[in-house]
N, C-alpha and C positions, 0 to 999 in steps of 0.2 A: 745738983744740976737738974733744972726741971724737964718735963716733957718736950718734945719738939715735933714739929711736922717735918716730913720728908718728901719733896717731890721729885719723882722719877719717871723715865720713861720704860714702858714695857717692851717686851720682845715683839708683840704685836704692831708696834708703834704708836699706840695710845699713851696719853699720860695719866698718872694717877698720884694721890698722895697718901701718906701714912703716917699714923700718931704713934711714937716710939716713947718709952719712959727712959727715967734716967739710967736704967739699967740696959738699954738697948732692946726691951721687949716690946713687939709691936702691939701696941693697944686697939687699934683700928685701920681698916683700909677703906679708902674710896674706890667708887666704881672707875671704869675708864672714860676718859674724856677724848675725843678726836683731836685736839690741840693743845698747845701749852697756855694759851689765853684761856680758855673754858676751865683749865684746870686751875689755873691761878686765880679766876672769878669764885670759883666752889671753893677753895681753900679760904679766900677772904671771907665768905660767908660763913663758914664754919667756925672762924676766929671770931666773928662778930657776936655769934649765938651760943657759943659753948660755954659761955661763963653763967648765964642765965638759963640754961636748958633745964628742963623738969625731967623727972623720972617716970617713963610709962611701963608699970609692970603688967606683963601679959602673961602672967603664970597662973592666975584664977581661971575659973570655969570659962568665963567669958572669953578669955584670951585662947582658951583650948577650942572653943567653937570658932572662933575666927582661925586659928590656924587650920581646924580640920576643912573649913571652908576654902581655905587657900589651897590645900592639900588636894582638894576635890578639882577645884580649878586646874590646877597643873596637871592632874590625871587627865581632865577634859582636854586642855590643850595639848597633852602629848597624844590622845587619841586623835584629834584633829590632825596633829601632825604625822602621826603613822597614817591615817587616810590620805592624806595628801601626797605624802611619800609613796604609798601604794598605787595611787592613782598616777603618780608621775612614771612610775616604774613600769606600769601597764602601759601608760601611753607609750614610754620609751621603747617597750617591747612590740607594739603594734607598728610603731615606726620602723624598728629594725625588721620586722616582718614585712612590712610593705616594702622597704630597700632590698631585702632578700628576694621579695618576688619579682621586684623592678631587675635585680641583677640576673634572675633565671631567666626573665624574659629578654633582656639584653643578651643573654648567652643563647637563647635558642634562635633569635633574630640573627646573631651573627652565625650560629650554626646553618641557619637556612640559606643564608648569603652564601656560605662557604660551599654549602651542597649546591646551590645553583650555578656558582663559578665554576664548580669540578665538573657538574653536568654540562655546561656550556662548553667548557674545555673538549670534555670527552666527543661531544658532538662535531665541535670544529676538527678535532684529530680524526674522528671517524668520516667526517665529510672530505678531509683532505687525503685519508687514506684511499677512499673510495674514488676520489677523482685521480690519485695517482695510478691505481689500479685500471681504472677506464682508459687513462692516457696511454699506460702499456700495454693494454689489450688493443687499442686502436692501433699503436705502432708496431705491434706483433703483427696484426692483422693485414697492414700495409705492406709489412716485409715479406709476411708470407704470399700475398697477392703480388708483389713486386718477383718473388722467385717462381711462382707459377707461371705467370706472363714471360718472364725469361725462360723458362723451361719449354713452354709452348713454342716459343719462336725458336730456340735452339732445334726443337725436335722438328718444326717445319721446315727450317733451313736444312737439317739433315734429311729430310724425306723428300724435299725438293732437289737436294744433290743427288741422293739416289736415283731418283727418277730420271734427272739429266744423265746421270751415268749409264743407267740401263738403255735409255733411248740411244745413246752414243754406240752403246754396244750392239745394240739389235741392228743399227744402222750398218755399223762396222762389218756384222755378220752377213747382213743382207748384200752389203756391197761386194763382200768375199765370195757368196754363193754366185752372184751375178758373173762377177769375173771367172770362177771356175767354170760356169754354164758357157761362157762364150769360149773358154779354152778349149772345152769338149766339142762345142759344135764346129770349131775352127779345125780341129784334129779330124773328126768326121769328114769335114769337106775336103781336107788334103788327102785322105786315104780313097775317096772315091774316084776322083780322076787316076789314080795309079792302078786301081782294080779294073777301070775301064779300058786302060793301055794295055794290062795284061791280057784282057779278054780279047781285043782285038789283035794281038800279037798271036794268040793260040789260034785264031780261026785262020 
């Protein structure tokens, strides 16, 4: 049984073909192709040229130099890739630092807003408390004034009542004294004629 080409699809979703011997040993493997059509075209090209292909022996000194150049190029490519990767990481770190700074600034702004709201709330509460205290003081002052006024009126009424009572009592006493004086005068007048009669009788 001659060798055969095996066309298959890899895990990455790309297509490639291999050349296997009669015993099933893999002799060569192609690179990955993006779709099935490209893989078939490459396989057809290999089938056309494989019969008359020449052997290029690169095991000599020239081949060694070429291999060294390729190795140098690969090393340079790796360094360039490493630099790019480092640059990307640095840029990513800077971006992350900027984002962190923005978040910190946002937190500070939020903290300032919260503090401002709390301060405004405290001021409003203080104003309300002061207004309530002032209203309470005014109400208390009004009640105290009303009580004092009522007390003054009651005192004035009592004083007037006392004065009126005293006047009435004085008037009564004066009337009683006048009545007593009149009675005394009448008695004296009644006693005088009797004395005159007695004197006339004695003479």
